[in-house]
Backbone bond lengths (Angstrom), bond angles and torsions (degrees), N, CA, C in turn:
res aa  C-N    CA-C-N  psi(-1)  N-CA   C-N-CA  omega(-1)  CA-C   N-CA-C  phi
1 X - - - 1.468 - - 1.532 109.38 -
2 X 1.300 117.19 126.56 1.454 121.77 -177.76 1.529 110.89 -78.39
3 X 1.332 115.72 138.80 1.460 121.33 -179.35 1.524 110.31 -73.09
4 X 1.322 116.36 122.64 1.460 122.24 176.40 1.516 108.31 -99.42
5 X 1.319 116.08 100.96 1.463 121.11 -173.55 1.515 112.54 -59.43
6 X 1.308 117.80 -47.35 1.465 121.38 -175.97 1.526 111.83 -64.68
7 X 1.313 115.35 -35.83 1.468 119.39 -177.63 1.527 111.79 -78.29
8 X 1.318 116.26 -30.46 1.457 120.70 -171.37 1.527 113.88 -95.51
9 X 1.314 117.60 -19.18 1.456 121.29 -170.82 1.523 113.07 -56.89
10 X 1.342 117.49 -41.80 1.466 120.44 -177.97 1.524 112.10 -64.09
11 X 1.334 116.50 -23.44 1.456 120.39 -177.95 1.525 113.59 -94.27
12 X 1.321 117.42 -9.85 1.472 120.41 -173.70 1.521 112.31 -56.39
13 X 1.338 117.22 -44.19 1.460 120.91 -174.83 1.527 112.53 -107.33
14 X 1.322 116.88 18.88 1.470 120.15 -172.76 1.526 112.50 -58.91
15 X 1.327 117.95 -39.72 1.469 119.80 -179.09 1.527 110.97 -71.60
16 X 1.319 116.62 -32.75 1.458 120.61 178.75 1.528 110.83 -72.53
17 X 1.326 116.34 -38.62 1.465 121.46 178.62 1.524 110.70 -64.77
18 X 1.326 116.98 -31.02 1.457 120.67 178.40 1.527 112.42 -66.61
19 X 1.327 116.37 -22.44 1.461 120.03 177.96 1.526 108.10 -68.14
20 X 1.311 116.48 121.82 1.456 122.94 -168.24 1.524 114.24 -54.74
21 X 1.320 117.02 -37.26 1.462 120.11 -174.68 1.531 113.33 -81.22
22 X 1.317 116.90 -5.80 1.468 120.41 175.77 1.523 109.92 -108.54
23 X 1.312 118.43 -66.87 1.466 120.93 176.92 1.521 112.47 61.94
24 X 1.320 116.13 -172.73 1.463 121.85 -179.64 1.527 111.57 -64.52
25 X 1.325 115.83 -40.84 1.466 119.76 -178.97 1.524 111.01 -63.12
26 X 1.308 115.54 -45.61 1.454 119.62 179.50 1.515 112.25 -64.37
27 X 1.330 115.92 -39.54 1.463 119.30 179.68 1.530 111.34 -64.76
28 X 1.314 116.25 -37.68 1.469 119.30 176.14 1.528 110.80 -63.80
29 X 1.325 116.03 -38.07 1.466 119.61 177.54 1.525 110.99 -64.73
30 X 1.315 116.49 -41.03 1.456 120.53 178.40 1.527 111.21 -61.55
31 X 1.323 116.33 -38.97 1.467 120.28 -177.44 1.526 112.74 -67.14
32 X 1.336 116.72 -16.19 1.461 121.31 179.38 1.540 112.23 -104.81
33 X 1.315 116.83 1.02 1.455 120.99 -172.12 1.521 112.98 -83.96
34 X 1.348 114.31 156.34 1.463 121.71 178.69 1.532 108.81 -125.13
35 X 1.326 115.09 122.91 1.459 121.31 -179.12 1.520 109.25 -118.88
36 X 1.331 116.52 137.91 1.459 121.25 171.50 1.526 109.03 -116.17
37 X 1.328 116.11 123.15 1.465 121.94 176.19 1.522 107.84 -107.47
38 X 1.316 116.14 124.10 1.454 120.38 178.59 1.525 108.33 -104.48
39 X 1.330 115.02 110.19 1.458 122.06 -174.52 1.513 110.20 101.34
40 X 1.335 116.89 128.00 1.469 120.18 -178.97 1.523 110.47 -126.98
41 X 1.326 114.92 46.56 1.454 121.08 175.60 1.518 110.56 -95.07
42 X 1.335 116.21 -127.95 1.460 120.04 -178.40 1.521 112.45 -59.41
43 X 1.323 116.93 -62.17 1.468 121.03 179.57 1.520 111.16 -64.50
44 X 1.330 116.60 -48.02 1.459 120.67 -173.83 1.507 114.22 -61.48
45 X 1.328 117.29 -38.62 1.463 119.31 -178.85 1.528 111.34 -69.06
46 X 1.330 116.71 -36.43 1.471 119.88 176.36 1.525 110.48 -71.16
47 X 1.327 116.35 -41.83 1.469 120.77 177.89 1.524 111.44 -58.50
48 X 1.321 116.29 -48.66 1.462 120.57 -179.15 1.523 111.12 -60.46
49 X 1.308 116.20 -44.17 1.467 121.55 177.80 1.526 110.60 -58.76
50 X 1.337 116.27 -47.38 1.462 120.97 -179.34 1.525 112.18 -60.13
51 X 1.327 116.21 -47.91 1.462 120.19 -175.12 1.527 112.16 -67.91
52 X 1.309 117.22 -40.19 1.462 120.40 179.26 1.525 110.47 -65.06
53 X 1.311 117.13 -41.66 1.466 120.42 178.69 1.531 111.51 -69.05
54 X 1.335 116.94 -28.60 1.464 120.83 179.61 1.524 112.51 -77.59
55 X 1.342 117.13 -15.55 1.456 119.82 174.16 1.514 115.58 93.02
56 X 1.344 117.50 33.30 1.460 117.59 173.90 1.527 109.28 -68.03
57 X 1.319 116.13 163.50 1.459 118.56 -175.12 1.512 114.90 -85.61
58 X 1.349 116.48 -39.24 1.464 120.02 -172.34 1.519 109.18 -144.07
59 X 1.329 116.56 129.56 1.455 121.82 -178.39 1.523 110.63 -125.86
60 X 1.326 115.55 128.85 1.461 121.57 173.02 1.524 108.50 -111.88
61 X 1.338 115.99 131.75 1.464 121.81 178.12 1.524 108.14 -120.73
62 X 1.335 116.10 129.34 1.460 121.64 178.72 1.523 108.57 -121.54
63 X 1.327 116.93 117.35 1.458 121.36 -179.56 1.525 109.15 -160.06
64 X 1.320 117.53 137.50 1.465 121.76 -177.43 1.523 113.12 -101.83
65 X 1.320 118.51 -9.72 1.461 121.66 -167.87 1.528 114.20 -85.37
66 X 1.332 113.68 162.56 1.455 122.20 175.04 1.524 108.30 -114.32
67 X 1.322 116.42 146.19 1.466 121.20 -173.00 1.518 111.88 -67.39
68 X 1.344 115.13 134.15 1.453 122.54 175.51 1.524 109.51 -116.52
69 X 1.321 116.04 160.34 1.460 120.72 -176.84 1.521 112.20 -57.27
70 X 1.338 117.78 -42.43 1.468 120.09 -177.11 1.525 112.83 -67.87
71 X 1.337 117.52 -15.02 1.469 120.66 177.92 1.530 112.15 -69.62
72 X 1.320 116.93 -28.53 1.467 120.66 -171.81 1.525 113.16 -64.74
73 X 1.316 116.90 -18.92 1.464 120.69 179.41 1.524 112.54 -63.86
74 X 1.355 117.10 -24.62 1.464 119.17 -173.76 1.531 114.27 -140.76
75 X 1.321 118.88 -8.60 1.466 120.93 -176.39 1.518 108.89 -99.21
76 X 1.333 115.42 96.15 1.452 123.69 -159.08 1.527 115.59 -71.89
77 X 1.300 118.67 -15.23 1.464 120.30 -178.77 1.524 113.16 -79.84
78 X 1.333 117.29 -17.17 1.451 120.01 -163.99 1.530 113.34 -109.30
79 X 1.354 114.67 163.09 1.460 122.59 -176.73 1.522 110.07 -133.82
80 X 1.344 116.29 170.65 1.459 121.00 -178.25 1.528 112.55 -56.83
81 X 1.300 116.68 -39.85 1.464 119.90 -177.84 1.530 112.84 -67.28
82 X 1.340 116.88 -10.85 1.464 121.37 -178.82 1.524 113.56 -89.02
83 X 1.316 117.94 -8.06 1.468 121.35 -175.42 1.532 110.60 -57.19
84 X 1.323 115.25 132.70 1.452 121.97 179.87 1.515 114.66 93.14
85 X 1.334 116.69 -7.16 1.462 120.48 -177.84 1.529 110.90 -98.79
86 X 1.321 115.66 161.11 1.459 121.64 179.08 1.522 111.09 -64.12
87 X 1.330 116.63 129.17 1.462 120.19 178.70 1.521 111.62 -64.01
88 X 1.323 116.98 -39.45 1.459 120.22 -179.26 1.525 111.03 -63.41
89 X 1.326 116.00 -46.08 1.467 120.66 179.57 1.527 110.62 -63.82
90 X 1.318 116.35 -45.05 1.467 120.80 178.91 1.523 110.91 -60.23
91 X 1.326 115.88 -44.47 1.467 120.51 -177.83 1.526 110.58 -58.80
92 X 1.308 116.71 -46.78 1.463 119.90 -179.69 1.515 111.26 -61.33
93 X 1.333 117.28 -44.43 1.465 121.10 -179.86 1.522 111.85 -59.56
94 X 1.323 116.30 -41.29 1.464 120.22 -176.47 1.526 111.83 -79.03
95 X 1.317 116.86 -38.05 1.464 120.25 -177.44 1.523 112.31 -68.93
96 X 1.319 117.13 -35.42 1.469 120.63 177.02 1.527 110.70 -61.62
97 X 1.331 116.08 -34.84 1.472 120.03 178.29 1.519 111.72 -70.13
98 X 1.333 116.55 -25.22 1.460 121.05 178.23 1.519 111.12 -78.69
99 X 1.342 116.45 -44.50 1.467 120.59 -179.05 1.530 109.01 -149.65
100 X 1.304 115.84 99.02 1.467 121.56 -175.69 1.526 112.95 -73.85
101 X 1.332 117.92 -7.76 1.465 120.75 179.11 1.525 112.76 -81.94
102 X 1.321 116.48 -19.32 1.460 120.06 -179.32 1.532 109.56 -81.86
103 X 1.317 115.84 130.76 1.461 120.59 176.63 1.530 108.35 -84.94
104 X 1.319 115.44 128.42 1.464 120.63 -174.14 1.523 110.32 -126.55
105 X 1.325 116.03 129.35 1.460 120.88 172.33 1.516 108.78 -123.47
106 X 1.321 116.57 148.49 1.456 121.18 -178.19 1.525 110.45 -130.43
107 X 1.331 114.85 152.49 1.458 121.63 173.37 1.526 107.60 -133.92
108 X 1.317 116.79 123.83 1.458 121.88 178.61 1.527 108.98 -91.21
109 X 1.303 115.24 82.07 1.457 119.97 -176.60 1.520 108.76 -161.94
110 X 1.330 115.01 171.38 1.456 122.03 176.38 1.523 109.03 -110.27
111 X 1.317 115.38 132.93 1.458 120.31 -178.79 1.530 110.84 -66.80
112 X 1.346 115.48 136.33 1.459 120.85 171.25 1.525 108.20 -145.79
113 X 1.307 116.67 178.98 1.466 120.25 -176.49 1.519 113.43 -63.57
114 X 1.331 116.77 -25.80 1.452 120.58 -176.03 1.526 113.44 -84.83
115 X 1.331 117.55 -29.56 1.474 118.64 -174.29 1.526 115.05 -110.06
116 X 1.327 117.96 -5.18 1.464 119.52 -173.48 1.530 112.10 -61.03
117 X 1.308 116.97 -36.43 1.462 119.92 179.59 1.531 111.77 -68.68
118 X 1.320 116.04 -27.91 1.462 122.18 178.69 1.523 111.61 -70.86
119 X 1.326 116.45 -39.69 1.464 120.64 -172.62 1.529 114.28 -92.95
120 X 1.314 117.09 -22.62 1.462 119.25 -178.44 1.519 108.83 -107.80
121 X 1.324 115.43 110.37 1.457 121.22 -173.75 1.531 111.02 -111.83
122 X 1.319 115.34 79.24 1.460 122.55 172.75 1.525 115.11 50.39
123 X 1.337 118.49 54.61 1.466 119.72 175.22 1.519 110.99 -74.86
124 X 1.319 115.94 168.57 1.463 120.48 174.64 1.523 110.71 -74.45
125 X 1.337 116.11 -34.06 1.464 121.59 -178.93 1.528 109.03 -148.49
126 X 1.327 115.74 144.70 1.463 121.86 170.05 1.522 107.79 -107.06
127 X 1.333 116.39 130.52 1.461 121.14 -177.81 1.528 109.47 -113.61
128 X 1.311 115.59 134.05 1.460 122.53 -177.82 1.525 111.12 -86.54
129 X 1.341 115.52 116.22 1.457 120.55 171.74 1.513 110.07 -122.68
130 X 1.330 116.69 23.55 1.465 121.85 -175.75 1.526 110.94 -87.83
131 X 1.323 115.66 -177.55 1.459 119.53 -179.84 1.526 112.56 -136.21
132 X 1.353 116.88 22.66 1.458 118.32 178.67 1.523 111.20 -148.85
133 X 1.325 115.31 147.00 1.463 121.32 -175.52 1.522 112.53 -69.09
134 X 1.330 117.34 -33.80 1.455 120.44 -178.12 1.525 111.09 -56.54
135 X 1.328 115.98 -48.40 1.470 120.18 178.89 1.515 111.08 -66.28
136 X 1.307 116.46 -37.39 1.462 119.85 -179.87 1.528 112.08 -65.21
137 X 1.312 117.48 -37.08 1.464 119.99 175.24 1.531 110.60 -61.73
138 X 1.317 116.15 -41.60 1.470 120.46 179.24 1.524 110.25 -61.61
139 X 1.326 116.31 -45.45 1.469 120.89 179.62 1.524 110.46 -64.82
140 X 1.320 115.95 -43.99 1.464 121.49 -179.72 1.525 110.79 -57.32
141 X 1.328 116.74 -48.92 1.458 120.95 -176.99 1.527 111.18 -65.80
142 X 1.323 115.64 -40.13 1.464 120.44 179.25 1.530 110.42 -65.14
143 X 1.318 116.45 -42.26 1.470 120.24 -178.39 1.525 111.53 -64.46
144 X 1.316 116.70 -33.38 1.463 120.48 178.22 1.518 111.35 -69.68
145 X 1.325 116.08 -44.12 1.465 120.88 179.46 1.520 111.25 -63.66
146 X 1.340 116.08 -42.70 1.465 121.60 -176.97 1.530 113.04 -88.55
147 X 1.334 116.08 -3.65 1.470 122.22 179.06 1.535 111.55 58.45
148 X 1.334 114.55 50.23 1.456 122.01 178.69 1.531 108.46 -115.65
149 X 1.319 119.75 129.13 1.466 120.55 175.52 1.529 111.21 -58.07
150 X 1.332 115.54 142.81 1.462 122.46 -177.99 1.522 108.35 -130.93
151 X 1.341 116.56 123.95 1.462 120.51 -178.72 1.522 109.34 -109.07
152 X 1.324 115.23 108.78 1.456 123.83 -179.39 1.520 110.76 -81.63
153 X 1.338 115.76 142.53 1.452 120.72 173.91 1.518 109.87 -146.56
154 X 1.319 116.90 142.65 1.460 120.43 179.17 1.523 109.17 -147.62
155 X 1.348 116.02 145.40 1.463 121.32 179.44 1.521 109.89 -141.10
156 X 1.320 115.54 147.40 1.459 123.02 172.03 1.523 107.35 -166.76
157 X 1.320 116.39 143.43 1.459 121.16 -178.20 1.545 108.85 53.27
158 X 1.338 116.92 -120.70 1.468 120.00 176.14 1.522 111.60 -108.22
159 X 1.336 115.96 11.65 1.460 121.14 -174.48 1.529 112.26 -100.41
160 X 1.326 115.12 151.08 1.453 119.93 176.45 1.516 111.13 -149.93
161 X 1.330 115.67 151.59 1.459 121.67 177.52 1.519 109.76 -136.90
162 X 1.333 115.39 145.62 1.463 121.81 175.05 1.515 107.93 -140.25
163 X 1.333 115.38 136.73 1.467 119.58 173.40 1.519 109.00 -144.55
164 X 1.319 115.95 133.51 1.453 121.58 178.32 1.521 109.36 -101.50
165 X 1.326 115.15 113.53 1.458 121.44 -179.05 1.526 109.60 -98.77
166 X 1.319 115.52 116.87 1.460 121.87 177.72 1.528 108.28 -103.29
167 X 1.324 118.83 132.69 1.477 120.85 -178.52 1.523 111.47 -69.18
168 X 1.309 114.72 79.68 1.453 122.23 -177.08 1.527 106.90 -140.33
169 X 1.302 118.46 130.70 1.461 121.52 -176.74 1.524 112.80 -63.74
170 X 1.321 116.91 -14.22 1.455 120.31 179.37 1.524 111.89 -90.18
171 X 1.339 117.60 -15.03 1.456 121.25 -174.59 1.536 110.32 -107.74
172 X 1.325 117.69 134.04 1.459 120.18 179.00 1.531 111.94 -61.78
173 X 1.330 115.68 154.53 1.462 120.51 174.43 1.529 108.50 -109.22
174 X 1.305 116.64 -175.38 1.459 120.81 -176.80 1.530 111.85 -63.31
175 X 1.336 116.84 -33.92 1.462 119.91 179.81 1.527 111.98 -68.27
176 X 1.320 117.04 -23.90 1.464 120.05 176.19 1.531 110.80 -69.77
177 X 1.337 115.50 -25.64 1.465 120.76 180.00 1.520 110.63 -87.98
178 X 1.330 115.32 -49.56 1.460 121.39 -176.96 1.527 108.94 -119.09
179 X 1.303 116.77 94.20 1.462 120.91 179.98 1.526 109.44 -65.83
180 X 1.308 116.67 137.14 1.462 121.19 -178.59 1.525 109.97 -73.91
181 X 1.330 115.78 125.64 1.467 121.08 175.46 1.523 108.78 -153.62
182 X 1.313 116.45 171.96 1.463 120.42 -173.34 1.526 113.30 -68.60
183 X 1.341 117.93 -16.79 1.454 120.49 -178.24 1.530 113.24 -101.27
184 X 1.326 117.45 -10.58 1.465 121.24 -172.45 1.526 112.36 -55.72
185 X 1.328 116.76 -46.32 1.455 120.64 -176.45 1.518 112.01 -74.28
186 X 1.328 117.88 -41.14 1.462 120.64 -176.09 1.517 112.68 -71.34
187 X 1.330 116.98 -26.80 1.457 120.35 -177.89 1.530 113.11 -91.18
188 X 1.307 117.42 -8.75 1.459 120.65 -176.83 1.518 111.46 -73.67
189 X 1.321 115.84 140.17 1.462 120.52 173.44 1.521 109.14 -73.69
190 X 1.319 116.67 137.35 1.462 121.78 175.87 1.523 108.79 -138.00
191 X 1.320 115.91 171.33 1.465 119.27 177.53 1.529 110.97 -65.36
192 X 1.337 117.07 -24.74 1.462 120.53 -178.69 1.524 112.69 -75.57
193 X 1.338 116.61 -29.52 1.464 117.73 -179.02 1.529 113.59 -109.41
194 X 1.334 117.95 -11.06 1.465 120.18 -177.68 1.525 112.87 -128.79
195 X 1.338 117.30 -1.96 1.455 119.68 -174.92 1.520 111.04 72.70
196 X 1.324 116.66 -177.69 1.466 119.00 -179.56 1.528 111.31 -161.91
197 X 1.312 115.81 141.07 1.466 122.34 170.47 1.524 108.40 -87.25
198 X 1.316 117.34 134.76 1.467 117.57 179.26 1.523 111.85 -67.40
199 X 1.321 117.05 -23.77 1.466 119.70 -179.06 1.523 112.82 -67.70
200 X 1.341 117.49 -35.32 1.466 118.96 -179.80 1.524 110.50 -68.56
201 X 1.323 117.25 -30.25 1.465 121.07 176.28 1.523 110.13 -60.80
202 X 1.333 116.20 -47.50 1.464 120.55 -179.96 1.521 112.19 -63.23
203 X 1.319 116.70 -40.39 1.459 120.73 -178.54 1.528 111.06 -65.78
204 X 1.322 117.13 -49.18 1.464 120.47 -177.41 1.523 111.12 -65.11
205 X 1.338 117.29 -44.92 1.462 120.13 178.58 1.525 111.46 -62.04
206 X 1.309 116.96 -35.17 1.465 120.45 179.18 1.521 111.33 -69.39
207 X 1.330 117.22 -36.83 1.465 120.41 176.07 1.529 109.78 -67.38
208 X 1.318 117.52 -42.92 1.465 120.58 176.61 1.529 110.36 -58.26
209 X 1.323 116.37 -45.13 1.467 120.83 179.37 1.515 110.94 -59.97
210 X 1.314 116.38 -44.71 1.456 120.91 -177.92 1.522 111.64 -64.76
211 X 1.323 116.95 -40.86 1.468 120.28 176.32 1.528 110.22 -60.69
212 X 1.325 116.27 -40.14 1.472 120.15 178.28 1.523 111.10 -65.78
213 X 1.318 117.22 -41.76 1.467 120.33 179.31 1.527 111.09 -61.84
214 X 1.320 117.01 -35.12 1.466 120.35 176.75 1.527 110.75 -61.11
215 X 1.326 116.06 -43.11 1.463 120.60 179.83 1.523 110.64 -66.79
216 X 1.318 116.36 -47.52 1.466 121.62 -174.20 1.520 113.01 -68.17
217 X 1.334 117.30 -24.84 1.470 120.68 179.93 1.521 111.97 -104.68
218 X 1.339 116.39 15.64 1.467 122.45 175.90 1.524 112.22 60.77
219 X 1.331 114.59 43.34 1.464 120.66 174.32 1.529 109.98 -112.66
220 X 1.321 115.30 47.34 1.464 121.24 -174.08 1.522 113.03 -61.83
221 X 1.309 116.64 -25.88 1.460 120.43 -178.81 1.524 111.73 -61.92
222 X 1.346 116.31 -22.42 1.459 120.76 -177.41 1.529 113.34 -95.89
223 X 1.334 117.75 0.53 1.458 119.99 178.70 1.525 110.80 -60.90
224 X 1.309 116.45 137.74 1.456 121.16 176.80 1.524 109.11 -71.74
225 X 1.314 117.16 127.80 1.459 121.37 -171.69 1.525 113.76 -83.15
226 X 1.315 117.70 -28.95 1.459 120.28 -176.33 1.513 113.11 -106.62
227 X 1.328 115.06 -170.55 1.462 122.35 176.26 1.516 108.78 -83.73
228 X 1.320 116.71 120.37 1.464 121.32 177.47 1.520 108.69 -82.37
229 X 1.325 116.69 124.35 1.468 121.42 179.35 1.525 108.80 -123.69
230 X 1.315 115.92 126.11 1.462 121.62 -174.95 1.524 110.25 -125.51
231 X 1.326 116.37 137.11 1.458 121.36 163.61 1.521 105.78 -118.35
232 X 1.300 116.23 105.95 1.461 120.83 -174.10 1.525 111.98 -73.48
233 X 1.319 116.66 -23.81 1.460 119.75 -177.73 1.527 111.40 -67.72
234 X 1.344 116.50 -42.13 1.466 117.95 176.38 1.534 111.63 -102.61
235 X 1.325 115.07 10.57 1.461 123.13 175.57 1.531 112.32 53.62
236 X 1.322 114.88 55.03 1.458 120.69 177.78 1.514 109.87 -119.20
237 X 1.319 115.71 145.52 1.457 122.37 178.12 1.518 108.65 -138.34
238 X 1.310 115.50 132.17 1.457 121.46 179.56 1.525 109.32 -133.36
239 X 1.316 116.51 139.57 1.463 121.10 173.19 1.523 107.34 -108.61
240 X 1.322 114.99 112.39 1.457 121.33 -173.35 1.527 109.78 -94.91
241 X 1.297 116.06 125.11 1.459 121.11 178.42 1.531 109.71 -71.15
242 X 1.316 115.68 128.68 1.462 121.23 -178.59 1.522 109.47 -110.17
243 X 1.322 114.98 129.12 1.472 119.87 177.76 1.531 109.44 -93.27
244 X 1.294 115.30 142.35 1.460 120.14 178.71 1.532 109.98 -70.01
245 X 1.332 115.27 134.03 1.460 120.97 177.33 1.518 108.62 -88.56
246 X 1.316 116.62 114.58 1.459 121.11 -175.57 1.528 112.63 -63.18
247 X 1.325 117.36 -19.73 1.455 122.11 179.98 1.531 112.43 -94.65
248 X 1.328 115.99 -0.72 1.455 121.56 -176.35 1.523 111.11 -75.27
249 X 1.319 115.66 157.89 1.459 121.35 177.82 1.525 112.62 -57.93
250 X 1.323 116.07 -30.88 1.473 119.63 -177.19 1.512 112.56 -74.86
251 X 1.333 116.87 -8.71 1.463 120.09 178.96 1.521 112.50 -91.74
252 X 1.333 115.87 -7.04 1.470 119.79 -176.19 1.512 112.09 -87.42
């Protein structure tokens, strides 16, 4: 059966619109929203899939990597035939097939202090799909200067973390949680040194998506205030209260 876009479009988001906190008004807001995902690996591929299916208006994906065989265990957009190809290019090709109404742009590069302003053009939210603190600090600092919400996410082994940073002098930023020091990166758990369950990737990316949907549909009252910490193996979840660091960049 051939897909009839004009006939089917009104029904695409019908189940989402029925959700009381989104409704027609929220769905219209989503259709006008702009999301930037930095990194299109485990978290990023799930995030992109979620946002496109939810009906956001414009998606930017920034990723420099090419697909490897070991990625397929957790990077849900990709297939065996994609190995060796650009993740950003692949993501756009697949996401357009899911929802052709979403405008998608990609950049095959790695974010740094010199190019971040070039690649991030005033989105409503920046979403973290990276795997290193150095890049996250760059995103954090940029989001504070530009007053753009930034949703951090991290996974390793069976563990996951999510934090929503709002550019507000009263709310802690990522640096308040993870102070920059010479040991921060080497001591961090990653999929390379601790392995990873593909299920924790889906859970963390879904929480990040949900936090973003709260912002985009003006449900800020429901934003999680602390750092969400999950161990999926023993099925535990904790919300850790974070105190603002008066010496942090976000306090200036």
